Each structure stands twice: as C-alpha cells, then as structure tokens.
C-alpha positions in Angstrom: -41.7 54.2 60.6 -41.2 52.5 57.3 -37.8 54.4 56.6 -36.4 53.5 59.9 -37.1 50.0 59.2 -35.4 50.2 55.9 -32.3 51.9 57.3 -32.0 49.4 60.3 -32.5 46.5 57.7 -29.4 47.6 55.8 -27.4 48.3 58.6 -27.6 45.1 59.5 -26.8 43.5 56.2 -23.5 45.1 55.8 -22.4 45.1 59.2 -22.8 41.2 59.4 -24.3 38.0 57.8 -25.6 36.8 60.9 -29.1 38.2 59.8 -28.9 36.1 56.7 -27.9 33.1 58.6 -30.6 33.4 61.2 -33.3 33.8 58.7 -31.8 30.6 56.8 -31.5 28.6 59.8 -35.0 29.3 60.5 -35.8 27.2 57.4 -33.2 24.6 57.6 -31.1 26.0 54.5 -27.3 25.3 54.9 -25.8 28.7 54.3 -22.3 27.3 54.6 -22.6 25.9 51.1 -21.7 29.5 50.1 -18.2 29.3 52.5 -16.8 26.4 50.2 -13.5 28.6 50.2 -12.1 31.5 52.2 -13.8 34.1 50.1 -16.8 36.0 51.5 -19.9 35.7 49.4 -21.3 39.1 47.3 -24.4 40.7 47.7 -26.7 42.9 45.5 -29.4 44.8 46.9 -32.2 46.3 44.9 -35.3 48.3 45.9 -38.3 47.0 44.3 -40.9 49.2 45.9 -41.7 51.3 48.7 -42.8 48.1 50.6 -40.2 45.4 49.7 -36.7 44.9 49.3 -34.7 42.2 47.4 -31.3 41.2 47.6 -29.3 38.2 45.9 -26.3 36.6 47.1 -24.1 34.5 44.7 -20.7 32.7 44.5 -19.3 31.4 41.2 -17.1 28.5 41.8 -16.0 25.1 40.1 -18.5 23.2 41.8 -21.5 25.4 40.1 -23.0 26.6 43.5 -25.5 29.0 43.2 -28.3 30.7 45.6 -31.0 33.0 44.8 -32.8 34.2 47.9 -35.8 36.4 48.1 -36.5 38.8 51.7 -39.7 40.7 51.7 -40.5 42.9 54.3 -44.2 43.8 54.5 -45.4 46.5 56.6 -49.0 45.9 57.3 -49.6 46.8 61.1 -46.9 44.4 62.1 -43.4 43.3 60.5 -43.1 39.9 58.7 -40.1 38.4 57.0 -40.6 36.1 53.9 -37.9 33.8 52.8 -38.3 32.0 49.4 -35.0 30.7 48.1 -34.2 29.0 45.1 -30.8 27.2 45.2 -29.0 25.1 42.8 -26.4 23.1 45.0 -24.6 21.3 41.8 -25.1 20.5 38.2 -23.2 17.1 37.4 -21.9 16.3 33.8 -20.7 19.6 33.0 -17.4 19.9 34.2 -16.3 16.7 32.9 -18.0 17.0 29.6 -19.6 13.8 27.7 -19.3 12.3 24.2 -21.6 12.9 21.4 -23.0 9.4 21.8 -25.1 11.0 24.8 -25.4 10.7 28.6 -27.3 12.6 31.6 -27.0 15.8 33.2 -28.1 15.8 36.8 -29.3 18.9 38.6 -29.3 19.0 42.5 -30.6 21.8 44.7 -32.6 23.0 47.5 -36.4 23.8 47.3 -36.8 22.2 43.8 -40.1 20.8 44.8 -43.0 22.5 43.3 -40.7 24.8 41.2 -41.1 24.6 37.2 -37.7 25.1 35.3 -36.2 23.5 32.1 -32.7 22.8 30.9 -31.4 23.5 27.4 -28.2 23.3 25.4 -28.2 25.7 22.3 -31.8 25.7 20.8 -32.7 22.3 22.2 -34.5 21.6 25.3 -33.5 18.6 27.2 -36.2 15.9 28.2 -36.4 15.0 32.0 -35.3 11.5 32.4 -36.5 11.0 35.9 -36.9 13.1 39.4 -36.1 12.1 42.9 -36.7 15.1 45.2 -34.3 17.8 44.7 -32.3 15.4 42.0 -33.5 16.1 38.5 -31.8 13.8 35.7 -31.9 15.3 32.1 -31.2 13.1 29.1 -28.5 14.4 26.5 -29.2 12.7 23.4 -26.9 13.1 20.0 -30.1 14.3 18.3 -29.4 17.8 19.8 -26.3 18.0 17.7 -27.9 19.9 15.0 -29.1 22.5 17.2 -25.8 23.4 18.5 -23.6 26.1 17.5 -20.7 24.0 17.4 -20.3 20.1 18.2 -16.8 20.4 19.9 -17.0 24.2 20.8 -18.5 25.9 23.7 -22.4 26.1 23.7 -24.7 27.6 26.2 -26.5 25.3 28.6 -29.3 27.3 30.4 -31.4 26.5 33.8 -34.4 28.4 33.4 -36.2 29.8 36.4 -38.2 32.5 36.9 -37.2 35.2 37.2 -33.6 34.7 36.4 -31.8 31.8 34.2 -28.5 30.4 35.0 -26.2 30.1 32.1 -23.2 27.4 31.9 -20.8 26.5 29.3 -21.6 23.0 27.7 -19.6 21.1 25.1 -19.0 17.6 24.2 -15.7 15.7 24.6 -13.6 15.7 21.3 -13.4 12.5 19.4 -11.5 9.7 20.5 -10.2 6.6 18.5 -10.4 3.3 20.5 -9.4 0.8 18.3 -8.5 0.2 14.4 -8.9 -2.9 12.4 -9.1 -3.8 8.7 -9.6 -6.8 6.5 -9.0 -6.7 2.7 -11.7 -4.3 1.7 -12.2 -2.0 4.9 -10.8 -0.1 7.5 -12.9 0.0 10.8 -12.5 2.9 13.2 -14.2 2.4 16.5 -14.2 5.3 19.1 -16.5 8.0 20.4 -17.8 11.6 20.0 -17.7 11.2 16.2 -20.9 13.3 16.0 -23.9 12.1 13.7 -23.2 14.3 10.7 -20.6 12.3 8.4 -20.1 15.3 6.3 -18.5 17.0 9.1 -16.0 14.0 9.7 -12.8 13.4 7.6 -10.4 10.7 8.0 -6.7 10.4 6.7 -3.8 7.9 6.5 -0.6 9.5 6.8 -2.2 12.6 5.4 -4.1 11.0 2.4 -7.6 11.4 2.7 -10.1 8.0 3.1 -13.3 7.7 1.4 -16.0 6.8 4.4 -18.4 4.2 3.1 -20.4 3.9 6.5 -20.8 5.9 9.2 -22.5 4.9 12.6 -23.7 7.7 14.9 -20.9 8.7 17.1 -19.0 5.3 17.5 -18.1 3.6 14.1 -16.7 4.7 10.8 -15.7 2.2 7.7 -13.6 3.7 5.2 -12.3 2.0 1.7 -8.6 0.9 1.4 -8.3 2.9 -2.0 -5.4 5.2 -0.7 -2.2 3.9 -2.0 -0.7 4.2 1.8 -2.5 0.8 2.5 -0.4 -0.9 -0.2 3.1 -0.5 1.6 3.8 -2.4 4.8 4.8 -0.5 8.2 3.1 1.6 10.6 0.8 4.2 9.5 -1.3 6.8 11.3 -4.9 7.1 11.0 -6.3 10.6 11.6 -10.1 11.7 12.3 -11.1 15.5 12.3 -14.3 16.9 13.5 -14.6 20.8 13.3 -11.1 21.8 14.9 -10.6 18.6 17.0 -8.3 16.0 15.9 -8.1 12.0 16.9 -5.3 9.8 15.7 -4.2 6.6 16.4 -1.3 4.3 14.5 -2.0 0.8 12.8 0.4 -1.7 11.4 -0.3 -2.8 7.8 0.6 -6.3 7.0 -0.1 -8.4 3.9 -3.9 -9.2 3.3 -4.7 -11.6 0.6 -8.0 -10.9 -1.0 -8.0 -13.5 -3.7 -5.9 -15.7 -5.8 -5.9 -16.7 -9.6 -5.7 -20.1 -10.8 -3.9 -22.4 -13.3 -4.0 -25.7 -15.1 -3.1 -28.5 -12.8 -1.6 -30.1 -15.9 0.8 -27.1 -17.1 1.1 -25.1 -14.0 1.9 -21.3 -14.9 1.8 -17.8 -13.2 -0.4 -17.1 -10.3 -1.3 -13.8 -9.5 -2.1 -12.9 -5.6 -4.4 -9.7 -5.0 -4.6 -7.8 -1.8 -3.5 -5.0 0.4 0.2 -4.6 1.6 1.7 -6.3 -1.2 4.1 -3.8 -2.4 7.7 -5.0 -2.8 9.1 -1.2 -2.1 9.0 0.2 1.6 7.7 3.4 2.1 11.4 4.9 2.1 11.2 3.4 -1.6 13.8 0.9 -0.4 13.3 -2.9 -2.0 12.2 -5.8 0.1 14.4 -8.4 -0.2 12.7 -10.9 2.3 9.9 -12.4 0.5 8.3 -16.0 0.0 5.4 -17.6 -1.3 4.9 -21.4 -0.3 1.6 -23.1 -1.7 0.9 -26.5 -0.4 4.4 -27.0 0.8 5.8 -26.1 -2.9 7.7 -22.9 -3.4 6.1 -20.5 -5.9 9.2 -18.8 -7.5 10.2 -15.7 -9.4 8.1 -13.4 -7.2 7.4 -10.3 -9.0 5.2 -7.2 -8.8 2.2 -6.8 -11.2 -0.8 -4.4 -11.3 1.4 -1.7 -9.3 0.4 -3.5 -5.8 -0.2 -7.3 -6.6 2.1 -10.1 -6.7 2.9 -12.7 -9.3 5.0 -16.2 -9.1 5.5 -19.2 -11.0 3.8 -22.4 -9.8 4.6 -25.7 -11.0 2.1 -28.3 -12.5 0.2 -30.8 -9.9 2.6 -33.2 -8.3 1.1 -36.2 -6.6 4.1 -36.9 -4.5 3.8 -33.1 -3.4 0.1 -32.9 -2.6 -2.9 -35.3 -2.7 -5.5 -32.9 -3.9 -5.5 -29.9 -6.2 -7.9 -28.1 -4.0 -7.7 -25.9 -0.9 -3.9 -25.6 -0.8 -2.7 -23.4 2.0 -0.8 -20.3 1.0 2.1 -18.9 3.1 3.2 -15.6 2.2 5.8 -13.6 4.2 7.1 -10.1 3.1 9.7 -8.5 5.3 8.8 -10.5 8.1 5.0 -9.9 8.0 2.9 -13.0 7.4 -0.2 -12.8 5.6 -3.5 -14.0 6.7 -4.5 -17.7 5.7 -5.9 -18.3 2.4 -6.2 -21.2 0.0 -5.3 -22.1 -3.7 -6.9 -24.2 -6.2 -5.9 -25.7 -9.2 -8.4 -25.9 -12.3 -10.9 -23.3 -11.0 -12.6 -20.4 -12.5 -15.5 -18.6 -10.4 -18.1 -16.8 -12.5 -19.1 -13.5 -10.4 -21.4 -12.1 -13.1 -22.8 -12.1 -16.5 -24.5 -9.3 -18.6 -25.5 -8.5 -22.1 -23.1 -6.5 -24.5 -24.1 -5.2 -27.9 -24.8 -7.3 -30.5 -25.6 -11.3 -29.3 -22.7 -10.8 -26.8 -22.7 -12.2 -23.2 -19.8 -10.9 -21.0 -18.8 -13.1 -18.4 -16.9 -11.8 -15.3 -14.8 -14.3 -13.3 -11.8 -14.8 -11.6 -8.5 -15.0 -13.3 -7.5 -18.3 -14.8 -4.5 -18.1 -17.3 -5.0 -20.7 -19.8 -5.7 -20.7 -23.5 -8.9 -22.0 -25.6 -11.6 -21.3 -22.9 -15.0 -22.2 -23.9 -18.6 -21.5 -22.7 -21.2 -24.2 -22.3 -25.0 -23.5 -21.7 -27.3 -25.9 -19.9 -31.2 -25.9 -19.6 -31.9 -24.0 -16.1 -34.4 -26.8 -15.0 -32.9 -30.0 -15.7 -29.3 -29.0 -16.7 -29.6 -30.6 -20.2 -26.9 -29.3 -22.4 -27.7 -26.8 -24.9 -25.0 -25.4 -26.5 -21.0 -26.1 -26.2 -17.8 -25.0 -27.5 -18.9 -21.2 -27.9 -15.2 -19.8 -28.2 -14.1 -16.4 -26.6 -14.6 -13.4 -29.0 -12.7 -11.1 -26.8 -11.0 -11.0 -23.5 -9.2 -8.9 -20.8 -8.0 -9.0 -17.4 -8.2 -6.1 -15.0 -7.2 -6.5 -11.6 -8.5 -9.7 -10.0 -11.4 -10.0 -12.7 -11.3 -11.8 -16.0 -13.7 -10.3 -18.8 -14.7 -12.9 -21.5 -17.0 -12.2 -24.3 -18.8 -15.0 -26.0 -21.5 -14.7 -29.0 -24.6 -16.3 -28.5 -26.6 -17.7 -31.7 -29.7 -15.5 -32.8 -32.1 -18.5 -32.7 -32.2 -19.4 -28.8 -33.7 -17.4 -25.9 -34.4 -18.7 -22.2 -33.0 -19.0 -18.7 -29.7 -20.9 -18.7 -26.8 -21.8 -16.9 -23.3 -21.3 -18.0 -20.1 -23.1 -17.2 -16.5 -22.3 -18.7 -14.6 -25.0 -19.8 -16.0 -27.6 -17.2 -14.0 -25.9 -14.7 -16.5 -23.0 -13.1 -19.2 -23.1 -11.4 -22.7 -23.1 -13.0 -24.0 -19.5 -13.3 -27.7 -19.0 -14.2 -28.4 -15.9 -16.3 -31.5 -15.0 -18.5 -31.3 -14.3 -22.3 -34.3 -12.9 -23.6 -35.0 -9.9 -25.9 -36.3 -6.6 -24.3 -38.2 -3.7 -25.5 -36.6 -0.8 -23.9 -38.8 2.1 -25.7 -40.7 3.0 -28.8 -40.2 6.0 -30.8 -43.6 8.0 -30.9 -44.8 8.0 -34.8 -46.8 10.8 -36.7 -50.5 10.5 -36.9 -50.4 10.5 -40.6 -48.5 7.1 -40.8 -44.9 7.0 -40.2 -41.8 4.5 -39.6 -42.3 3.0 -36.1 -38.8 2.4 -34.4 -38.7 -0.1 -31.6 -35.6 -0.1 -29.6 -34.3 -3.1 -27.4 -31.7 -5.8 -26.9 -30.8 -9.0 -28.5 -33.6 -8.8 -31.2 -33.5 -11.4 -33.9 -35.5 -12.3 -37.2 -38.3 -13.5 -37.9 -40.5 -10.9 -35.8 -44.2 -10.7 -36.1 -45.8 -7.5 -34.5 -49.4 -7.0 -33.8 -51.3 -3.9 -32.2 -54.0 -3.7 -30.0 -56.1 -1.1 -32.2 -57.2 -3.3 -35.1 -57.3 -0.3 -37.3 -53.5 0.4 -36.9 -51.3 -1.8 -38.7 -47.2 -2.1 -38.6 -46.3 -3.6 -41.9 -43.2 -5.0 -43.3 -41.4 -5.3 -39.7 -37.8 -5.8 -39.8 -34.7 -6.3 -37.5 -32.3 -3.5 -38.6 -29.9 -4.6 -35.6 -29.8 -6.4 -32.7 -31.2 -3.5 -30.9 -33.6 -1.9 -33.5 -36.9 -3.0 -35.3 -38.7 -0.8 -37.7 -41.9 -1.2 -39.7 -44.4 0.9 -41.8 -47.0 2.0 -39.4 -50.4 3.1 -40.7 -52.5 6.2 -39.8 -53.7 6.5 -36.3 -54.0 8.2 -33.2 -54.0 7.8 -29.5 -51.8 7.0 -26.4 -50.6 3.9 -24.6 -51.3 1.6 -27.4 -50.3 -2.0 -26.8 -48.0 -3.6 -29.1 -46.7 -7.3 -29.2 -43.7 -8.5 -30.7 -43.3 -12.5 -31.4 -39.6 -13.5 -31.7 -38.6 -17.1 -32.0 -41.0 -18.3 -29.5 -40.9 -15.4 -27.1 -43.4 -13.0 -26.6 -42.7 -9.2 -25.8 -45.2 -6.5 -25.0 -44.8 -3.0 -24.6 -46.8 0.3 -25.4 -46.4 3.2 -27.8 -48.2 6.6 -28.5 -48.7 8.7 -31.4 -47.3 12.5 -31.4 -49.8 14.4 -29.6 -51.4 17.5 -31.6 -49.8 20.8 -32.0 -51.2 24.1 -32.8 -49.5 26.8 -35.1 -52.5 29.4 -36.1 -56.2 30.0 -37.0 -57.7 31.9 -39.7 -61.2 33.0 -39.7 -63.5 33.6 -42.5 -64.2 37.5 -43.5 -67.9 37.0 -44.2 -70.5 34.2 -43.2 -71.6 32.0 -46.0 -74.9 31.2 -47.4 -75.8 29.4 -44.5 -74.9 32.4 -42.3 -71.7 30.3 -40.9 -68.3 31.3 -40.7 -65.3 28.9 -40.7 -62.3 28.8 -38.7 -59.4 26.8 -40.3 -57.0 25.5 -37.6 -53.4 24.9 -38.7 -51.1 22.5 -36.8 -49.8 18.9 -36.7 -50.8 15.4 -35.6 -54.5 15.8 -36.4 -56.6 12.8 -36.6 -60.4 12.1 -37.1 -60.9 9.9 -34.3 -62.4 11.3 -31.1 -61.7 14.8 -32.6 -63.0 17.8 -30.2 -62.3 21.5 -30.2 -63.3 24.2 -27.6 -62.6 27.9 -28.4 -61.6 30.4 -25.4 -62.5 27.7 -22.9 -66.2 28.2 -23.4 -67.3 27.8 -27.0 -68.1 24.6 -28.6 -67.3 24.0 -32.4 -70.7 23.4 -34.0 -69.4 21.4 -37.0 -65.8 20.1 -37.2 -64.2 18.8 -40.4 -61.1 16.7 -40.4 -58.9 17.8 -43.7 -55.7 16.2 -43.1 -53.3 15.5 -40.3 -52.1 19.4 -40.4 -55.9 21.0 -41.2 -59.0 21.3 -39.3 -62.0 23.4 -40.1 -64.5 24.5 -37.3 -67.8 25.7 -38.5 -69.7 28.2 -36.3 -73.0 30.0 -36.6 -73.0 34.0 -36.9 -74.3 34.3 -33.5 -71.5 32.4 -32.0 -69.2 34.5 -34.0 -70.7 37.6 -32.6 -70.3 36.3 -29.0 -66.6 35.4 -30.0 -66.0 38.9 -31.5 -67.2 40.7 -27.7 -65.0 38.5 -26.2 -61.5 38.7 -28.3 -62.2 42.1 -29.8 -62.4 41.2 -33.4 -62.8 44.1 -35.8 -64.6 43.4 -39.0 -63.6 46.7 -40.5 -59.8 45.9 -39.9 -57.5 43.3 -41.3 -55.3 43.3 -38.0 -55.1 40.1 -35.9 -57.0 39.2 -32.8 -56.2 36.4 -30.2 -58.1 33.2 -28.9 -57.1 30.4 -27.0 -57.9 27.2 -28.5 -58.1 23.5 -27.0 -57.8 20.3 -29.2 -58.4 16.8 -28.2 -57.4 14.1 -30.6 -58.2 10.5 -29.4 -57.4 11.3 -25.7 -54.3 13.6 -26.5 -55.0 17.2 -26.1 -53.2 20.4 -26.3 -53.8 23.8 -25.3 -52.0 26.9 -27.2 -49.2 27.8 -25.1 -49.9 31.3 -26.1 -53.1 33.1 -27.5 -53.3 32.4 -30.9 -53.4 34.9 -33.9 -56.9 34.6 -35.8 -56.1 36.3 -39.4 -59.3 37.6 -41.3 -59.0 35.4 -44.4 -60.4 38.5 -46.7 -61.7 37.6 -50.3 -59.9 39.6 -53.3 -61.5 42.8 -54.2 -63.7 42.8 -57.7 -61.7 43.8 -60.9 -63.4 45.6 -63.6 -63.9 43.8 -66.8 -63.5 46.5 -69.0 -60.0 46.9 -67.4 -59.3 43.6 -68.0 -60.5 43.6 -71.8 -58.0 46.5 -72.3 -55.4 45.3 -70.6 -55.7 42.0 -72.9 -55.7 44.0 -76.1 -53.1 45.8 -75.0 -51.0 42.7 -74.6 -52.1 41.4 -78.1 -51.4 44.5 -80.0 -48.0 44.7 -78.2 -47.6 41.1 -79.1 -48.5 41.6 -82.9 -46.2 44.8 -83.1 -43.4 42.7 -81.7 -43.9 40.1 -84.4 -43.9 42.7 -87.1 -41.0 44.2 -86.0 -39.1 41.0 -86.0 -40.2 40.1 -89.4 -38.9 43.4 -90.8 -35.6 43.1 -89.2 -35.4 39.5 -90.6 -36.4 40.7 -94.0 -33.9 43.6 -94.1 -31.2 41.1 -93.1 -32.0 38.6 -96.1 -31.8 41.4 -98.6 -28.6 42.5 -97.5 -27.3 38.8 -97.6 -28.3 38.7 -101.3 -26.4 41.7 -102.3 -23.4 40.3 -100.5 -23.7 37.0 -102.3 -24.0 38.7 -105.8 -21.1 40.9 -105.2 -19.0 38.0 -104.5 -20.0 36.1 -107.8 -19.0 39.3 -109.9 -15.7 39.3 -108.2 -14.9 35.5 -109.0 -15.7 35.6 -112.9 -15.2 39.2 -113.7 -17.4 41.7 -115.2 -18.3 41.0 -119.2 -17.2 43.6 -122.1 -19.0 45.9 -124.5 -17.2 44.0 -127.4 -18.6 40.9 -126.5 
C-alpha cells in the first residue's frame, strides 16, 4: 500500500504542477510568484525515509525569489499531507548595493512569523533594526568593513534558516567624489564610500600623491597642499583610490593668498605675498604675462617670483593722498585672468607667532616677515606692562617662507614672565624665561662630581640637598646648560635637590648609582670564634641601611662596611654548613661554587644577574725554617763569592795598568848605560 502511494504521488508530480498548486492554494500561498517569467520551475525530489518524501522547488532570478517547501506523507491508518514552506519573496538593498556609510537591507517573505533566521555579510552578523509581519529590516553599519574580504569586491550575504542557508553576493558601491573645495592650506574632498580605514585610501592630484591629514569615515577627506601641482594655475584632476576602485573629479586652481609681509610706511620696499597658485609659469612651462597686484588702489610694481612659488613686488611709502590709513589696505591680485581671494595689507606691522629658548641665553622670535633694518626687542612685566629692557639687538636673523626668525640675547640676571614687542610695531607676546633642570647625572657613592643639566643657568647658584649629611660643595655654572659641584659621600634614590639662582628656586631629584656585584670570596677555615667571612666585591656600597641576603634565605650575621667596593659578611660555622649543603661547597677542593647574593644599600638593591662564584680563600702552606736558613746562607755565600771575584778582577787590571805606565816611561827617557 505504501509503495503504491509513493508511485502515485511521483506520477502526479511529474505529470503536472497542479498538485503543488492545489496544496499551496489550501494554505493561501501564491505559487504564481514562481512564474515571474516564461520558464518553468525546477524540482528536486529526495527520499528521506520510508514514510516521508521531500521536494524542493526553486527558481533563480534577478528579483531574488526563493521558495523552500516541505511535503510529508504520513501513513498511520490514514493519509495526511503536511505543507510547511519557508518562502523568501525579495531581499531589498542587494541588487542596487549601498555606500560604505551604511544603510539597510530588507527581507520580505511568507511564513516568516515564528521563524528564527539571521542575516550576515562576511563574518559579521547584521543587527535586526525592525520587524513588521513578514518584513524584516537589517542594519548595515560601516563597522562591518574590517570583517569583509574586500570593501569594494563581492562578499557573501547569507540568510540562515534551518535547514538550508540562502547565499547572495553583496558589495558596497565604489567610492564617489561629489564636491571639491580648498583654502590656502587644505583640499577638502566630499563624497561617499571612502570606507573607514584611511590606510586603504590614496589621493592624487594629476598623479602626484597627496598627504591625508584628516579622514572622516566614508564621507570626508582632508589633504595638505604640499604637492607642486597646487602651485600652478589651471584645471587639475583629483583621484581617489580604494582597493581596485577609482573615483575622480576636476578642480580649478586659482590664486589663494595666505599671508603678506609688511614694510615701513616711511620708506616702502619689497612685499612678499605667500599662498597657493602664485606660480608665474603655467603647467606647460609657458610664462604668464597677464599679472597685476594693486594694494589700496596703488600698483605694486616689478612683480617677480621668489621662494619658487611666492610673489614679490615693490610697494611705495605711505601716501596720504592715496590712502587715509596704513592699515587694512585691500589687495587685488590677478594672474592669467584668475583673481585671488580677498586679503588685506598693513604697513608697519609685525606679528609674533611664537618664542622659544635657544642655546645660551638666546630667545628666538618667530614672526611674520618685515623687511627693515635695526629691529629691536623690548621686554615688559607681564602684570603691569612696566618696561624692563629695551634696545636688545638682533644677534642673528633669517627668513624662511612666510616666517622671519630673529634671535635676541637676554641678560643673565633676569628671570620671569614677560611681554615681548619688536620695535614697537608688533603685538605683545607673553613668554616664560625661567631656568629649568632637565636631569641630574647619578653620582658614585664614594663621592663624585654632580652634574646638573638644564636651561639658561646663570651665576651665582646656591645648592642645598634634603639629606643634611650630603653636601654639594663649590657649585659653579659651567655653561648656561650645565652646573657642577663636588658631592660628598652618600647613597639613596630620589634625593631632593634645590637650586637658588637670581631669586628663582628650582627643585629636582637625583639618585646615587645603585650597588653592583662582581664576586664573593669565602675564608677557607673558621676563625678563633668559629665564624667564616664572605668578602663581597662590587661597586657603590655604603654603610647606610646596608643589608645582605645569601641564596634568598640566609641573613648575614655580622656585616662590615669596608669601603664603597668591599663588604665582609660574617657567618657562623653552622650557617656555613647549611650553605655548604645547598651550594655544594667542597672543603677539600679549591674549585668554585655558586651562590646568589642580594645587596641593599639605602633603598637601592641588586640581585646578581647570574650565580656568583665563591672562591675559597686558602692560606699559604707553611714553609720549613731550615730550608729558609739554607736559602739565606746560600744567597750570602754567593754574594761574598761575587764580591771576591770582582775584587780579584779589579786587582789584576790595576797591576796591568801599572806595568804599562812603567814601560811608557822607559821609552820616553831611554835606558841608563853601564859606563854611567
């Protein structure tokens, strides 16, 4: 009976689709969705077991229509058909993609109620934003981008449902540039689908790379104008790349004034105009002939190129007939038909931008460019603007771009917070002029020269130390950045030191060098009191708060501080035997053993970085007295014999000399005759 029903059911399926339509109609399913075009639906039929059969009907199309249906035939004294479909009608937001700034994906279908399913892209599961019947809205946020295989390439979008997942291809829209704008410092790129990872994005102007200085997720990029392509007038192409996708848009480069130097109203002189797009050469290397600069209605003549991309022109002295004021004179700059942005010029104006210390007692002033000689610096009290110093001359000056660098030497005997002004023309700029300690070199515990490094030091200097037992004698300012003094013996860390200098008090800290360990020597035999001595050799020892521990467990019974390089630790014979069993000291051998020493000196400690060798300090073997006496007698006899030998040799030579002298006399006076 069962086989007959199976065969009958299969024949009905293959002969006509009306059976499926009839079951679907029973439950209100619009099977007509499957006939969106003229093709017929496909069928997959599988046998799950002897009492059930499953078939799947599907159709792939541009509208993403999918159907999953399950029909079960149960034989239990009667025939019963079960229809349990899961139907996805449409997945919105896939075929038209979206920007990386995010959006929503909507999934609609039949019999979604009471059905658990999820939607994921790559390795990221999308959060459910809202639900209304069979309509599910999922949020796509740019935070999923790091979980994708590619930002602009295809990624799997999967609708999970038991038992089968439905897989689609998802990708973000490629980047697009909507608008471009620029000022005298930055280029602003507005658009979408830039992603969220700035390191994946590159920007170019006519193929020359741009430096990204600010990146707003997906929609906004700011670059600098360092590329030389910004300096030349004309239309430029701005290109943005993200992975293998490219977006581009053109922008017109026109003159942009960023700043203008100043000159004396009584003499006039050269004026420099700094900015973008001020190149007198076109991109094709032809020279721009049409150029004019009018300031306050007066021509600025002899326009030339300076600093590669800036302009300079000669402007006359102030003329009351031409202008009623020396301030805020309008600049009209036109190059090759392009007019620059509005900007104003001022006679007799210097703007101090910053001030900072240099080597020695030098303060460097960074200001706008002002072309005049004999500039001077005046200092005023910060509180009441009382004049402190005036007439400080420039010791060094330079101009770089739109900045002027002026160095002034400050006298050594003043410190404080001041207001600075250049030649009564500039703004008042406040700055601090105080000495400063940057670091103190750690001295040896035995006493050392203490070196104090810092800024703008000056004599006289008085030094005091928080530990009254430590003295810093003969303090002297070596240079404006270095003080030295003779430091007495001591130890410890974070010791407060105070410096007094022309009414200014400086506080700092220093630490002595920490102790170090070299080796240890242990006596070969106990002394008369039954104790043994361990001699510890190292550096930077001191008798203040001195402590030693041997092999992490044994305390030194009596500790003697000898000097900064030697300590003697006395232990009992019982402790020595315990130590001997731990570190395998062999009394019968002169070979070394190893221990670990911990030494603490006034809060600074050291543990040997390796096991230290303990060398047995063995006494010299006794020498036989008879041997000594014989040795001495032998040396005495040898010495006497040597003396006798030398005496004999001298006597023989003396006799030979006497005979030679007599022979010489006989030859000189002749021999006497017998007759005489």
